N, C-alpha and C positions, 0 to 999 in steps of 0.2 A: 344558830346564834352562838356568839362567843362573848363572854363577859370577862374582861381582864386581858393580861398580856402573857399568860403562861406559854412558854416557847413550844412545848409539845402540843398543846391545844391549837396553837396557831398553825402548826404543820398539819394536824389532822383536819382542821377546817379547810385549809387550802387544798388538801387532797380530795376532800369530799366535794368541794366546788368544781375541781378539775374533772372528777369522775362524772358529776352531773352533766357538765358541758360535753364530755366525750360521748355520752349516751343520749343527749338531747333533752335532758330534764331541765325545766325551768328552775332556777335556783336563785333565791334572794339571800344575801348575806347580811347579818346584823352583827357588827363588831362594836361592842360597847365597852366603855372604860371600867376599870375595876371598881370605881366609886359608884357605879350605877346602883340605884336602890331597887329593892325587891319589887316595889309597886310598879316601877317603870317596866321591868321585865314582864310582870304579870299582865300589864296593859298590852304589850306587844303580842304576847301569847294569845290573849283574848281576841285581839284583832285578827291574828292568823287563823285561830279556830273558826272564826265567822267567815273568813274569806274562802269562797267556793273554788277559787282558782289554786288554792294551796292544798296539796294532798298529803304533805308530810312535814312534820316539825322536828328538828333536831336541836337540842340545847347541849352544847359541848360541856362535858364535865371534866374536871371539877369546877364548881362555881366558887366565887369568893366566899369566905367564911361568914360574911354578914347576910348572905342569901341562903334561905332554906332550900336545899336540893329537893327534899320531899314535897314541899309546897309547890315548887316550880314544876316538877314532874307531874304532880296531881292536877295541875292547871291545864295541861295539854289534853286536847280531845283524844281519847283512846284510839279513835279511828284515824288519827293523824300522828300518833306516837310511833314513828317508824323505828325508834330505838327499842321499843318493847319494854320500857321501864315503868309505864303507868301501872298502878295497882290492878286495874282492870285486865291489862295484858298479862301481868304476872299471874293473876288468878286464872286466866285462860290457859296459861302454860301449865299450871298445876292440874287443870281438868282436861288438858289435851285439846283445847279449842282457842289458842291465842290468835289475835288479829295480827300481831307482829311479835317476832322473837329477836332478842338481843343479837346483834350482828356477829360478834366473835363466836359465841356458842353455835350459832347457826352455821357459820363458816366451818367450824371444826366438824360438825355433823356432816356437812357436805364433803369435806375432805375424807372422812372415814368412809362414807358411802362410795365415793369415786375410787377409793383405794380397795374397794371390795371387802372391807372389814365387816364381818357379821357380828353384831353386838348381842344377839339373843344368847342368854346364859353366860356371857363373859363377865368377869369381874373387872369393873371399871373403878378406878380410883381418881378422884378429883382433888387436887391440892389447891385449896383456896375456897373461900365461902362468900365472896363478894356478891352483891345483888346484880352486878353487871355481867360477870362471867361464871363464877363458881356455882352459884345456886341454879341459874338457868341451865348450865351445862349438865348438872346432875339430873335435873328434871327431863331434859331431852334424852339422856342416856337411859333413864328409867322407861321412858316412852318407847324405847327400842328394845325393851326387855333385858337390859343389862342389870347386873347386881351392882349397886353403886355404894361406894364408901367415900365419904367426904372427910378430908383432913384439913387441918388449920394449924395456927401457931401453937395451940395447946395440945395437939395430938402427941400421944406418947409413942415412942419408937416408930417414927415416920418411915424409916428405912424398911422395917418389917412389913408395914402396911403397904407401902408402894411396891415392895419386892414381890408381892403376890398378885399384882395387877396384870391382867391380860391387856388392858388399855389404861394408860396413864395420861391424865390431862393435868398439866401444871398451869394453874390459873392464878399465879402470884407474881408480884413485881420482883421480889428478891427473897432469897432464903436467909439473908443476913439481917 
């Protein structure tokens, strides 16, 4: 689902639809105008939650400011929350039993594994504390026995902290 005309979001949704087609996944696209109200979006999610032929729901973020991201994410059935953003899935990530994991952190972990990087005992520094990348990334690194430090916009002496990292994950849009 895409609400609004954000150019980057349009590209992401297009790529997701293309990827689904390439691997043979059934994919329904909902492109809604920016003015769409929260109630309409919640009704669509509720319909998809009940539809047994739908196995995954993706709501492209960011949403327009008049729609509560937290409310929309919480409305998605955790068993269909393939982005791993629902509080149930985040809690599962904390306890080591998630149904789904955010795709970027999951991809980074796969990249580290395929590169043969052993994380046990390594000092991993994550720059960024977003719910989408930074926090899940830190939890996944902890699950692999890395010692994790999280940095953010208020971190003092970022260079010192990042300089001691064995593994450095930059999970921010910009340093400026």
